[in-house]
C-alpha positions in Angstrom: 0.0 0.0 0.0 1.2 3.5 -0.6 0.4 6.4 1.7 0.5 10.1 1.2 -0.6 13.2 3.0 -3.4 15.2 1.3 -2.6 18.9 1.4 -5.0 21.0 3.6 -6.6 24.0 2.0 -5.7 27.4 3.4 -9.0 27.7 5.4 -8.1 24.6 7.4 -4.5 25.7 7.9 -5.7 29.0 9.4 -8.2 27.4 11.7 -7.5 27.1 15.4 -6.9 23.4 15.1 -4.2 23.8 12.5 -2.6 20.4 13.2 -5.7 18.7 11.8 -4.8 16.7 8.7 -6.1 14.1 6.3 -3.7 11.5 5.2 -4.6 9.5 2.0 -4.7 5.7 2.3 -4.6 3.5 -0.9 -6.7 0.5 -0.1 -6.9 -0.8 -3.6 -3.6 -0.7 -5.6 -5.5 -1.6 -8.8 -7.3 1.8 -8.8 -6.0 5.3 -8.9 -6.4 7.6 -5.9 -7.1 7.0 -2.2 -10.1 5.0 -1.0 -9.9 6.4 2.6 -8.4 9.3 4.5 -7.0 9.1 8.0 -8.1 12.0 10.2 -5.2 12.7 12.6 -7.4 14.8 14.9 -10.2 12.3 15.4 -8.1 9.1 14.9 -10.6 7.7 12.5 -10.5 6.8 8.8 -13.2 8.2 6.5 -14.2 6.3 3.4 -13.4 8.8 0.5 -16.6 8.2 -1.4 -19.5 9.8 0.6 -21.8 8.6 -2.1 -20.8 5.0 -1.6 -24.2 3.9 -0.3 -25.4 4.5 -3.9 -22.3 3.6 -5.7 -22.1 0.2 -3.9 -25.5 -0.6 -5.3 -27.2 -0.7 -1.9 -29.6 2.2 -2.6 -29.8 4.1 -5.9 -30.8 7.5 -4.5 -28.7 7.2 -1.3 -31.7 7.9 0.9 -32.1 5.5 3.8 -33.9 5.2 7.1 -31.5 5.0 10.1 -32.1 1.2 10.4 -31.3 0.7 6.7 -28.2 2.8 7.1 -27.1 0.4 9.9 -27.9 -2.5 7.7 -25.7 -1.0 4.9 -22.8 -0.7 7.4 -23.4 -4.3 8.6 -23.1 -5.4 4.9 -19.8 -3.5 4.5 -18.4 -5.4 7.5 -19.8 -8.7 6.4 -18.1 -8.4 3.0 -14.9 -7.0 4.7 -14.7 -3.9 2.6 -11.1 -3.5 1.4 -10.3 -6.5 3.6 -11.4 -4.7 6.8 -14.3 -4.8 9.2 -15.1 -2.3 12.0 -16.8 0.2 9.7 -19.5 2.3 11.3 -21.5 5.5 11.0 -20.0 8.7 12.4 -20.8 9.5 16.1 -22.0 12.4 18.2 -21.3 12.8 21.9 -22.5 15.7 24.2 -20.5 18.8 23.6 -20.6 19.6 27.3 -19.2 16.1 28.1 -22.2 14.9 30.1 -25.6 15.1 28.5 -27.1 16.3 25.2 -28.5 19.8 25.1 -31.1 20.1 22.4 -31.7 23.9 22.4 -30.6 25.3 19.1 -27.6 27.6 19.1 -25.5 29.2 16.4 -22.1 28.8 18.1 -21.8 25.1 18.8 -22.5 25.5 22.6 -25.4 23.0 22.4 -25.7 19.8 20.4 -28.3 21.2 17.9 -27.9 24.1 15.5 -24.9 25.4 13.6 -21.4 26.1 14.8 -18.4 28.4 14.3 -15.7 27.8 11.6 -12.6 26.3 13.0 -14.4 25.2 16.2 -17.5 23.2 15.4 -18.5 21.1 18.4 -14.9 20.3 19.1 -14.3 16.5 18.7 -17.8 15.7 20.1 -19.3 15.6 16.6 -17.2 13.7 14.0 -19.0 15.1 11.0 -19.1 18.6 12.5 -15.4 18.5 13.2 -14.7 17.4 9.6 -16.9 20.2 8.2 -16.0 23.1 10.4 -12.4 22.4 11.6 -10.6 20.2 9.1 -12.3 21.5 6.0 -12.9 25.0 7.4 -16.4 25.5 6.2 -19.0 28.1 7.4 -22.4 27.4 8.8 -25.5 29.3 7.7 -25.8 31.5 10.8 -23.4 34.1 12.0 -22.0 32.8 15.4 -22.8 35.1 18.4 -21.6 35.1 22.0 -25.1 34.2 23.3 -25.7 31.7 20.6 -29.4 31.7 20.9 -29.9 34.9 18.8 -32.0 34.8 15.7 -30.1 33.3 12.7 -28.4 35.9 10.6 -26.9 34.6 7.4 -23.2 34.5 7.8 -21.2 36.7 5.3 -19.5 34.5 2.9 -21.9 31.5 3.3 -23.5 30.2 0.2 -24.7 26.8 -0.9 -21.8 26.5 -3.3 -19.0 28.1 -1.3 -18.0 24.9 0.4 -14.7 23.0 0.7 -15.2 19.2 0.5 -11.5 18.6 0.3 -10.6 15.2 -1.2 -14.1 13.7 -0.6 -16.5 12.8 -3.4 -20.2 12.5 -3.2 -20.6 14.9 -0.3 -22.6 17.7 -2.1 -25.4 18.9 0.2 -26.7 15.6 1.5 -28.0 15.0 5.0 -26.1 12.2 6.7 -27.1 10.0 9.6 -24.9 9.6 12.6 -24.8 6.3 14.5 -25.9 8.0 17.7 -29.4 7.5 19.1 -30.9 10.1 21.4 -30.9 8.5 24.8 -34.2 9.9 26.0 -36.0 9.1 22.7 -34.5 6.0 21.1 -36.7 6.3 18.0 -34.6 9.4 17.1 -30.9 9.8 16.0 -28.6 12.7 15.2 -27.9 13.8 11.7 -25.6 16.4 10.0 -26.8 18.5 7.1 -23.9 19.6 4.8 -26.0 22.3 3.1 -26.4 24.5 6.2 -23.8 22.9 8.4 -26.4 22.1 11.0 -26.7 19.2 13.4 -30.0 18.0 14.7 -32.1 14.9 15.6 -34.8 13.2 13.6 -37.1 10.2 13.7 -35.2 7.1 12.5 -37.9 6.6 9.8 -36.7 9.7 8.0 -34.6 9.0 4.9 -31.1 10.5 4.8 -27.8 9.4 3.4 -24.9 7.6 5.1 -21.1 7.6 5.2 -18.7 5.0 6.6 -15.8 5.6 9.0 -13.6 3.3 10.9 -11.7 3.7 14.2 -8.0 4.2 13.9 -5.7 4.4 10.9 -6.6 1.8 8.2 -2.9 1.8 7.3 -2.2 0.0 10.6 -5.1 -2.4 10.2 -4.5 -6.1 9.4 -6.7 -7.2 6.4 -8.7 -10.4 6.6 -6.5 -13.3 5.4 -8.6 -14.0 2.3 -8.5 -10.3 1.3 -4.8 -10.1 2.0 -4.1 -13.1 -0.2 -6.1 -11.6 -3.1 -4.2 -8.3 -2.7 -0.8 -10.0 -2.7 -1.9 -12.1 -5.7 -2.8 -9.0 -7.6 0.4 -7.3 -6.7 2.4 -10.4 -7.8 0.5 -10.3 -11.1 1.3 -6.7 -11.7 5.0 -7.4 -11.0 5.0 -10.3 -13.4 3.6 -8.1 -16.2 6.2 -5.5 -15.5 9.0 -8.0 -15.8 7.5 -9.3 -19.1 7.5 -5.8 -20.5 11.2 -5.3 -19.7 
């Protein structure tokens, strides 16, 4: 496997968490580009294709209930995607470290609403951290000290002025998290990449889904069968190269 560090755009470099970085991981030597990116801040690996739920053939329009999103993840693990299991949906934890606060704010002080560029909800929201900190995007509302002020569209925000970095298929989809609301287990958190907002919804709603994995996939040990196939493919490539010479 080959590894390379994807350059961060200026917005991310100027953010408070300037050490955040995405490192490309080549999980399929037969294809160009990186199939995953390791997030050094969160210590997780993101699947590069945020539209993979459709591109994998699971659901053509990439709109799933929460339970179906979990079934899609279970299928990735059952098939050992890229020789690995442990794939999951991104998670949300309370920004105050103890319990979810569902009052909407525009500065990331509660778990619902939008947040500030470069800050987000800290590391409590994996999707929020990627959007606001690593990629340096703006939310719809201008952050205020109080946070509960009426939403005033933030200067520079627009539906098209977004940095999605190396990821494909992100567009403006709404993505499920894997986190259920403890007080209402029929609801789960989601993140909307259009406005940059985080909220909860009934699990029967239909949103999209993305896959992440704990740790660095570069350090993961592939399943024996997948590793054998990969080694066989590499050996075949080497044999063809020798024949050309």
